[in-house]
N, C-alpha and C positions, 0 to 999 in steps of 0.2 A: 457550525463551529468553523469559522473562517481561518483561525490560526492553526488549525490542526491539519498537517499534511500527511497524507497516506503514502508510504514508500511504494514505489512501483514494484511490480513483480521482478523486474531485472535487479533492482537494488536489493530486494529481499534474497534473491538467489545468490548475489555476490556476498551478502552478509553471511548466509548459510554456509557458503563454500569456505569463507574465511574462518568461521567459527569451527568448522570441521577440521580444517588444517591446523588451527591453533590447538584443538583438542588432541589431534594425532601428535603434534609436536610435543605437547605436554606429557602425553603417555610415553613417548619415546625418551623424553628427558628423564622421566622417572626410571625407565629401564636403564638408561645410561648411568644413573646413580647406583643402581644395583650392580651394574658392570664395574663401576669404580670401587664399590665396596668389596665385591668379590676379588677384584684385582689386588687390592691392598691386603686382604686376608691371605692371598697367595704369596705376596712379596715378603710378608713377615713369617710365613711358614718355612721352617728350616729344612724340611725334608722333601724329597722328590715326590711328584705326583705322577708324572709320565715317565715311562721307562727310558725314553731317549734323552731325557734331561741329564741323567747320569752319564750316558755315553758321550754327549756333547761336552759336558763338564770335564771329563777326563781329557779329551782332545785339547780343550782350551788350557787346562793345567799343564799339559805337556809343552804347549807353546810358551806358556808363561815361564816355564823352567828352562826354556832353550833346548828342549828335546825334540826329536823328530816326531811330527804330527802324522806323517804318512810313511811309516816304516814298512819295509818288506815283511811279508809273512814269514814268521820264524817259529821254530819248535819251542814250546814252553811259554809262549807269550802271544797274545792276540790283541791288537789295537784296531779299533773300528772307527776310522775317520771318514765317514761316507759323504760328508758335505764338503763343498768347496769352502775356502778358508775365511771368508769375511767375517762370519760370526765369531770364529775362534779369535781372529785378530782384534775384534772389538772387545771381547771378553778378557783376553789375556792380561792387558795392563792392570785391570782391576784385581784379578786373581793373584797377580804377583805381589800386590800390596795386601790383599785381604785373606789369601789362602783359599781353600776349597769352600765355596759358597755358590748358591744358585741365584743370588740377588742380582749381580750384574747382568746375567743372561736374561733374567725375567724382566728387568727394567728395559733392556733393549727390545725384547718382544712386546712389552706394553707400549712403549713409545712408538714402535713401528705400527702397531694396531691403531693407535690414535692418529698417527700420520696418514695411514691408509684411509681412515674414515674422513679426515679433512680433505684428502685428495678426491674422494668420491663426491663430496659436496661441491668442490671446486669444478669438477667435471660437469655436474648438473647445472652449475651457473653458466658455464660455457655453452651448454646445449639448450639454453633458453629458460631455465628455471629461475624464479625469483628467489630472494633470500630465504623466505619461509620454506618453500619447497626444497631448496638446496639443503637447508638444515635438516629437513625430514630425511632426505636421501643419505646425508652424512651420518645421522644417528641411527638409522635403520639397522645396519649390520651389528651395532653394539647391543641389540636386543635378541640376537640369534644365538642359540645355545652353543653351537660349534665355535663361533667367534669368541664368545665369553670365555669358553674353556681354553681355547688355544692362545688367547691373547697374552697369557703370562707364562707359557711353557718356555723354559730356558733352552730353546732350540731355534733354528733359523726360519721357521715357516712364515712368521709374520714379517720378518725383515725382508725376505724375498718377495712377499706380497706387496709391501710398501714400495720396493724399488721397481717391481714390475708395473704397478699402478702409476708410479712416477714417470716411467717411460711412456706410457700411454697418454697421460695427462700432458706431458711435454709436447708430444706430437700433435695433440689437439690444440693446445694453447698457442704454439709457435709455428704452426704448419706453414705460414706464409713468410716466416722470417728466418734469417740465417742462424739464429740462436737454436733453431730446431735440431741442429747437428749435435748439440750437446746430449741429445737423447741417447747417442751411441754410448756415452759414458755410463748413463743410468742403466742401460741394457746390460753392459758388461758387469757392472756392480751387482745387478740382480742375478746374473749367472753365478757370480762368485759368492753370493749368499746361499743360493740353492740351485742345482742344476736345471730343474724344470721351470724356474721362473722365466726362462727364455720363451716359453710357450705363451705366457701372458704378455710380457713386454714385446714380443714379436707382433702382437696384434696392433700395437701402437704404430709400429713401422709399416704394417700392412695398410693401416688407415692413412698414413701419410703418403704411401705410394698411390692409393686411389685418388687422393686429392691432387697430388703433384708427383707424377711418375719419376721425374728427374730427381727431385729432392728425396723421394722415398728410396730410390735406388742408391743414391749417394749415402744416405743415412744408414741404410742396410749394410752397405759395404764397410762404412766406418764402424758399425756395431760388430760386424763379423771380425774386423781386424782388432778392435779393442778387446775382444773376448778371446779369440784364437791365439793372439800373440802372447799375452801373459800365461795362458794355459800351457802352451808349448814350452815356454821358458821354465815355468815351475816344474813341469813334467820332466824336462831335461835335467834340471838341478836335482830332482829327487830320483833320477835314473828310472823313470817309468812308474814309480810306486804311487805318484799322484793320480795317474790314470787308473791304476789298479784299485785304489780305494774308492774313487768317485764314480767310476763306471764299471770296471771289470767285475768287481765284487757283487754288483747289483744286477747282474744278468739273470733274472728270474723270469719265467715265462709269464706272458700277459694272459690274465684270466677274465673272461667275459663275466663269469659269476661274481668275481670280486668287483668288477666295475659296477654291476647292478646293485651290489651290496652297499656301495658308497653312494650311488646316485638314488636308489630307491627310497631312502629315508627322507629326502628333501620334500617331496610332495606330501608326505605323511606329517612331518613335523611343521612344515610351512606351506599348507595347501593353497591359501589365498595369494601369498607372495609368489609361489610357483605359477599359479594360473595367470596372475597379472603380468608377471615377467614375460611369459610366453606370448600373451596378448600384445604386449608392448613391442616385442621383437618382431611379430608379424606386421605391425603397423609401420615400424621403422624400415623393414625390408620393402614393404609396399611403397614407401616414399623414397627409397634408395638413400636412406640416412644410415650410414655404415658403422658409426662408432659403437653404439650400444650392442648391436649384434656381434661385432667383432670381439668386443670385450667378453661377451657371453661365450663365444667360441673359444677364446683363450682360457677362460675359467673351466670349460668343459674338457679342454685338452689337458690342463693341469690335473684335473680329477682322473682322466683316463690314464695318465702317466702313472698313477698310483694303483692301478688295477693288477697288483701283484701280491704274493703272499706277504703278510705281515704289515701292510700299510694301514693307515689310520684315517679317521675322518678329517684330519688336518688337510687332506687334499681337496676338501670341499671349500676351503676358504675363498679362493679366487672366484669360484662359481657363485657363492653366496653374495659377494660384493657386486658382481655383475648383475645378479638378479635384483638386488636392492636398487641399483641405478636404473635398470630397465623399468621396474615397477613404479618407482618414484616419478619417472618422466611422464607417466600417464596423468599426473596432476597438473602438468604444464598445459596452459590453454592454447593448443595448436590443433584444433580440428574437432575435438569432442565438444558436444554441448555441455553446458554447465551441470545439467541434471545427471549426465553419465559420469562426469568427473566426481560429482557428489557420491554416486554409488561406488565408484572405484576407491575413493578416499575412505568410505565407510568400510569396505572390505579390508583395506590396509589397517584401519584402526582396530577392526575385529581381530585380524591376524596378530596385532601387537598386544592385545589383552587376552588372547586365547590361552596361552600357556603362562601362568603367573611365574613359574620357576623355569627359566630357560635351560637349566642344567639337569632337569629331571630324567633325561635319557641316559645320563652317565652314572657309573657305579657310585652311589653316595658314600660308600665306605672309603673311597679313594680321595675324596675332596677334603680340603683343610677343615679340621675341627679340633676342639680341645681333646676329645677322646682319642683321636688318631694321633695328635701330637704327644699325648701322655704315653700311649703304647709304644710309639717309635722312639721316644726318649728313653724308655726302658730298654728297647732293643739296642739302641745306640750305646747305652751303658754297658751292655753285655759285650758288644763288639769291641769296645775300647779295652776291655779286660781280656780279650781273646788274642792269643799270639797268631801272627800270620804264618802261612797264607790262608786266606778264606776264599772259598769259591761261591760266587753269588750271581744270580741272574738279574739282579738290580744293582748295578755298579754305583749308582748315586748314593745309596745308603752306606756303602763301604767308604767312598771318598769322604763323605760328611762325617764319618765316625772314625777317622784316623787310619784307615787301611788303604794301601796301594794295590790296585788289582793287577793280576797277571793276565787275566782274560776278562776283557771289559764288555763283551757283547756276545753272550751265549746264544742269543737268537741268530745272529748272523753266522756264528760258528756252526750252528745246527744246519742252517740252510747250505753253507758251503760243504759241510761233511756229507750231507745227503746227495750232493752233486759231484762228490769225489774231488773237490777242490781244496779240502782242508783235512789234514790227517789228525784225527783226535786220539790216536793210540796213546800218546803220552798222558793226556788228561785222564783217560780210562785207567792207565796204570797208576797214576797218582791217587785216584779214588780208590782203587783196589788196595793200594798200600797205605791208605788212610793218611796221606800226607797233609791233607787239608784239615786244619783243626776245627773247621766249621764249614758246613755247606748251607747256604742261605737260599731259599727259593720263595717265590710268591705263589707257588703251586705245592700241593701235597704229593710228592712223587709216588707214594704208595697207592694213591687213588688214581693218578693220571697215567700210570704206566700202560703203554700200548694205545693210548688215545691219539688218533690222527690229528685232532685239532690242537694238540699241545705242540706248538712249533718252536718254543725256546729251548727244548732239550731233545736230543736224539734218544731213541729207545735204548741205545747202548749205554749212554751216561746215566739215564734214569734207572736202569736195572742195576747198575753198579752202586748207585747211591742207596737204593733200597736194600741191597745186600750188605753193604759195609757201613751204613750210617743209620742211626735211629733218631726219631723225632725227640728233641730235647725240650723245645718250648715253641710257642706261637705268640707273636706280637702283632696284633692287627692282622694284615694279610701276609705276613712274613713268617715262614716256617724255618726253624733252626734245627739242623741235624748235626749230631756229634758222632765221632767214630765209635764203632762198636768194639774195637780192640781186637778183632780177629780177622786180619787181612788174609785173603786167599788169592792165589794166582790164577790168571786166565790166559794161558799161553796162546790161545787162538787169536788174540788180538781184540780189536774193538770195531768190528764191522757193524754197520747199521742194522739194528734189530736183533743183534746177537747177544743174549744174556750171558 
């Protein structure tokens, strides 16, 4: 059969590698569709999902009304604006027009996530990946549960991630051109989105310094000036309360156990991604190719910065993006045989189909659903018929249902009270005198009294709620407590743990 040409083994291997990559890309594209579908369901969901969404919404609303976002600590009121102001500034114009809503903040978060994914793919292209592998790298984070969940939270986590990655990409892309100094602006904006973003953006400046010490030093000095100058100015204008909110309030001890609690789930949830990322980092270090290892180090530093009481898996985001880049670069033909690349690609493919639902690790009752919407709509109707003031450990529900909070972050209040930096005597007296027409909690205080793991309430507040308020109704995970009508005095005050 003269006309029949048998492909060579090399051609067959090339075809097999291409087919595997296309298959991996197709699976990731399907996962991206899940990501988009879930994101849309969150955007149209009226109620908060994450606790911090309500706290960030309150600060943005204060700015929209022209009120102080970083006020001093005062008796009878507690405002928690623990983030630097960029997210509030971007949200406020929309809230001035729309009123209390999570939609603007969630759109900012979603666009930032998509922008971060695009930057990751662009980084892979600069590091030698072809269009197909770069697309794989860019789509890979969108299939990871933590990224899917945090992508639409109305809070600045993904905005700071995007700006930190933009700083790193800028230093990679323009390392040999004067335009690289614009990275100082992206670095400063990343800091003003969220403080710990400098740990990620700083890795871009470190990479620039390794490539060109002079340019890296100048860019670093420019970044320091662009960050410190506005910070000191805002702090002076607020008479020190800017520093109080964004740094002094957050001086909680660093906990190794908390660090492992956030790092430990990654190899469990993403075993092959974790293994391939570490393999890739070893190879890059052996070749003295610094970008991917530095990005990984920045992600690890961001995660470590969250190893304190009350922090969440959102601190994993930067590390997950760095892992996706490192693992994806193993598919670039730079030293591995094609057979090994096929095996590595197969592991990534298996990782992508291993968990059909990337959100299965999160509490399903907190995710958007028709049942949850119906229950919270009922709760909202009750709130709208309730006279103020209302004390709630989820301020988002209050704001969205027509109430203005006097205490917007019971979690942070509890931490400061435990360290003697916030006097909660007035709150205790108000509970004892049953001045709150309603106490709303996501925990049942009569069950959690004395539990060390319950960090949103001090034992003092919980004991008084149990004594002076009774459970009236439960809507989804929200417990509504009404006054019992028999206030009693506690002259001894409100010391921690004192019933």
